[in-house]
C-alpha positions in Angstrom: -4.2 3.4 12.7 -0.5 3.1 11.9 1.6 1.6 9.2 2.1 -1.8 10.9 2.9 -5.1 9.3 -0.2 -7.2 8.6 1.3 -10.5 7.4 1.4 -13.5 9.6 4.8 -15.3 9.5 6.2 -18.6 10.7 9.7 -17.4 11.2 11.3 -19.7 8.7 14.3 -18.7 6.6 14.4 -19.5 2.8 17.2 -21.6 1.5 20.0 -19.8 -0.3 20.8 -22.7 -2.6 19.5 -23.3 -6.2 15.9 -24.3 -5.7 14.6 -27.6 -7.0 11.5 -27.7 -9.2 8.2 -27.5 -7.4 4.6 -28.4 -8.2 3.9 -25.4 -10.4 7.3 -25.1 -12.1 6.3 -25.7 -15.8 5.3 -23.8 -18.9 1.7 -23.5 -20.1 0.8 -22.4 -23.6 -1.9 -20.1 -24.8 -4.1 -21.0 -27.7 -1.8 -18.9 -29.9 1.2 -21.0 -28.7 2.7 -18.4 -26.4 4.4 -19.8 -23.3 3.8 -18.6 -19.7 5.6 -19.8 -16.6 3.6 -21.5 -13.9 1.1 -24.4 -14.1 -1.0 -22.7 -11.4 -0.3 -19.2 -12.5 2.5 -16.9 -11.1 2.9 -14.0 -8.7 5.4 -11.3 -7.9 6.0 -8.9 -5.0 6.3 -5.2 -5.6 7.9 -3.8 -2.4 7.6 0.0 -1.9 9.8 1.8 0.6 8.6 5.4 0.8 12.1 6.6 1.6 14.0 4.6 -1.1 11.6 3.6 -3.9 10.8 0.1 -5.1 12.9 -3.1 -4.9 13.9 -4.4 -8.3 15.7 -7.5 -9.4 18.1 -7.8 -12.4 17.3 -11.1 -13.8 20.0 -13.7 -14.7 20.8 -14.1 -18.3 19.5 -17.7 -18.5 16.1 -16.8 -17.1 13.0 -15.7 -19.1 13.7 -12.1 -20.3 17.1 -12.3 -18.7 19.1 -9.1 -18.3 15.9 -7.0 -17.6 14.8 -5.5 -14.3 11.6 -6.7 -12.7 10.2 -7.7 -9.3 10.9 -11.0 -7.4 8.3 -13.6 -8.3 7.6 -16.9 -10.0 5.3 -19.8 -10.3 2.8 -20.5 -7.6 2.6 -23.8 -5.9 -0.5 -25.9 -6.2 -1.7 -25.3 -2.7 -0.9 -21.6 -2.2 -2.6 -18.3 -2.8 -1.2 -15.5 -4.9 -0.1 -13.6 -1.8 1.6 -16.7 -0.3 3.3 -17.3 -3.6 4.6 -13.8 -4.0 5.9 -13.6 -0.4 7.6 -17.0 -0.7 9.3 -16.1 -4.0 10.5 -12.8 -2.7 11.9 -14.4 0.4 13.7 -17.1 -1.6 15.0 -14.8 -4.4 15.7 -11.6 -2.5 15.6 -12.3 1.3 12.5 -10.1 1.7 11.3 -10.4 5.3 7.5 -10.7 5.4 7.3 -9.4 8.9 8.6 -6.0 7.7 5.8 -5.6 5.2 2.2 -4.3 5.1 -0.1 -5.6 2.3 -1.6 -2.8 0.3 -3.3 -4.1 -2.8 -2.9 -6.6 -5.7 -3.3 -6.4 -9.4 -4.5 -9.4 -11.4 -3.8 -10.3 -15.0 -6.2 -13.1 -15.8 -5.9 -14.7 -19.2 -8.3 -17.5 -18.4 -5.8 -20.3 -18.9 -3.1 -18.5 -16.8 -2.9 -15.6 -14.4 -0.3 -13.3 -12.9 -0.9 -11.5 -9.6 1.3 -8.5 -8.6 1.1 -8.1 -4.8 2.0 -4.6 -3.7 3.4 -4.1 -0.2 4.8 -1.3 1.8 8.0 -1.7 3.8 7.1 -0.6 7.4 10.5 -1.5 8.7 13.6 -0.9 6.5 15.6 -4.0 5.3 18.4 -4.8 2.9 17.6 -7.4 0.2 20.0 -10.3 -0.3 20.4 -12.4 -3.4 19.1 -15.9 -2.4 19.4 -17.9 -5.6 20.8 -18.0 -9.1 17.8 -16.1 -10.6 19.2 -12.6 -9.6 22.2 -10.8 -10.8 21.5 -7.7 -8.7 18.9 -6.3 -6.3 18.5 -2.6 -6.0 16.2 0.0 -4.4 15.2 2.2 -7.3 13.7 5.7 -6.8 10.2 5.9 -8.3 11.2 8.5 -10.9 14.1 6.4 -12.2 12.2 3.1 -12.8 11.1 3.9 -16.3 14.7 4.6 -17.4 15.7 1.0 -16.8 15.4 -1.9 -19.2 12.3 -3.4 -17.6 10.9 -6.9 -17.9 8.1 -6.6 -20.5 5.4 -7.8 -18.2 6.4 -5.5 -15.4 6.9 -2.6 -17.8 3.4 -3.0 -19.2 1.9 -2.6 -15.7 4.2 0.0 -14.2 2.3 3.1 -15.4 -0.9 1.7 -13.9 0.7 0.7 -10.6 2.9 3.8 -10.0 0.2 6.3 -9.1 -1.1 4.0 -6.4 2.2 3.8 -4.5 2.1 5.8 -1.3 -1.7 6.2 -1.5 -3.6 5.4 1.7 -7.0 3.8 1.6 -8.6 3.9 5.1 -11.8 2.3 6.4 -13.2 4.3 9.3 -16.0 2.5 11.1 -18.5 4.5 13.0 -18.7 1.9 15.9 -20.7 3.9 18.4 -22.5 1.4 20.7 -21.0 -1.7 19.0 -17.2 -1.3 19.2 -16.6 -4.6 21.0 -18.6 -6.7 18.6 -16.9 -5.1 15.6 -13.3 -5.3 16.8 -12.5 -8.9 15.6 -14.3 -8.3 12.3 -12.3 -5.1 11.7 -9.1 -6.9 12.3 -10.2 -9.6 9.8 -10.8 -7.0 7.1 -7.4 -5.4 7.7 -5.4 -8.6 7.7 -7.3 -10.7 5.0 -8.2 -7.9 2.7 -11.3 -7.4 0.6 -12.2 -7.7 -3.1 -11.6 -4.1 -4.2 -14.7 -3.8 -6.4 -16.9 -4.4 -3.2 -16.0 -0.8 -2.2 -15.9 0.6 -5.7 -12.1 0.6 -5.7 -9.7 -0.3 -8.6 -7.4 -3.3 -8.8 -8.1 -6.8 -7.5 -7.8 -6.9 -3.8 -7.2 -4.2 -1.1 -6.0 -4.3 2.4 -7.3 -0.9 3.8 -6.1 0.5 7.1 -9.0 0.0 9.4 -10.0 2.0 12.5 -13.0 1.9 14.8 -14.2 5.3 16.0 -16.6 4.9 18.9 -16.8 8.5 20.0 -19.1 11.3 18.7 -19.9 11.9 15.0 -17.5 14.8 15.1 -14.7 12.4 16.0 -15.4 10.3 12.9 -15.6 13.4 10.7 -12.3 14.8 12.2 -10.6 11.4 11.6 -11.7 11.4 8.0 -10.6 15.0 7.5 -7.1 14.3 9.0 -6.6 11.3 6.7 -7.7 13.1 3.6 -5.4 16.1 4.4 -2.4 13.9 5.2 -1.2 13.4 1.6 -1.3 15.4 -1.6 -4.7 16.5 -2.7 -6.7 13.5 -3.9 -4.0 11.0 -3.1 -5.7 9.4 0.0 -9.1 7.9 0.3 -11.2 7.8 3.5 -14.2 5.4 3.4 -16.5 5.9 6.4 -18.9 3.2 7.4 -22.0 4.8 9.0 -25.8 5.0 8.9 -25.8 8.5 10.3 -27.2 10.7 7.5 -25.8 14.0 8.9 -22.4 12.5 9.4 -22.5 11.0 5.8 -23.2 14.5 4.4 -20.3 16.0 6.3 -17.9 13.3 5.2 -18.9 13.6 1.5 -18.4 17.4 1.7 -14.8 16.7 2.8 -14.2 14.5 -0.2 -14.6 11.2 1.6 -16.7 8.2 0.6 -19.6 6.7 2.7 -21.0 3.2 2.8 -23.6 1.7 5.1 -23.1 -0.8 7.8 -24.8 -3.4 5.7 -21.9 -3.1 3.2 -19.5 -3.8 6.0 -21.6 -6.8 7.1 -21.4 -8.2 3.6 -17.6 -7.7 3.6 -17.3 -9.6 6.9 -19.6 -12.4 5.7 -17.4 -12.7 2.6 -14.3 -13.3 4.8 -15.9 -16.4 6.4 -17.5 -17.7 3.2 
């Protein structure tokens, strides 16, 4: 279970010219008359590089809240998901290569008539951002401790305190696959690449892409894997969720500070991916 990219790509390169208006590029208004950009909602990409911090964009003066620092993002197209929209916008605005990223989690602000999704990713291969259109004055890797000192875009600033503690936290799904490893392999890959609704595992935020590992050896191997993951970061920073129906193993994992769910929960997650 390594920090590998989990985003399929088509190898295309975004245009560096000023972008034409697309299907979602329009303002919508709240019942109170407040304007929000994006007919189909909007999405942004928060890129975290453990060695350098997060990638921030200084917005051009003519843009909404120009002169503030935020994350690459914008209006979603009619036919795309929030993840697709965030990746596209970050590629167009900042030259962010999707193949260098691992999806981690997303945060949803849903106002009913409009929504904004922040997609959080980890850079598993270093890269240098490149201004791709007129919406950016500067792009910069900013250390985590220095972000709050900047003049932040109001929307990003309002969510930063909530997002910051999650950066660098690892959520792992360890599947006790004794006797059924082969049948579970494709399903495990689906959970890792397509993600799950966070609430289905009692987790915060909207969607999660846990690191998934099948452990087909003895119960002690499952326990040891969970213990190693929990001890890897600062106390309480990582979460190991073990999927097992073994009562004795469940008790051991819980004593280590891990979480246990039954195989029926995994089955429901897998069924949700194909629904």
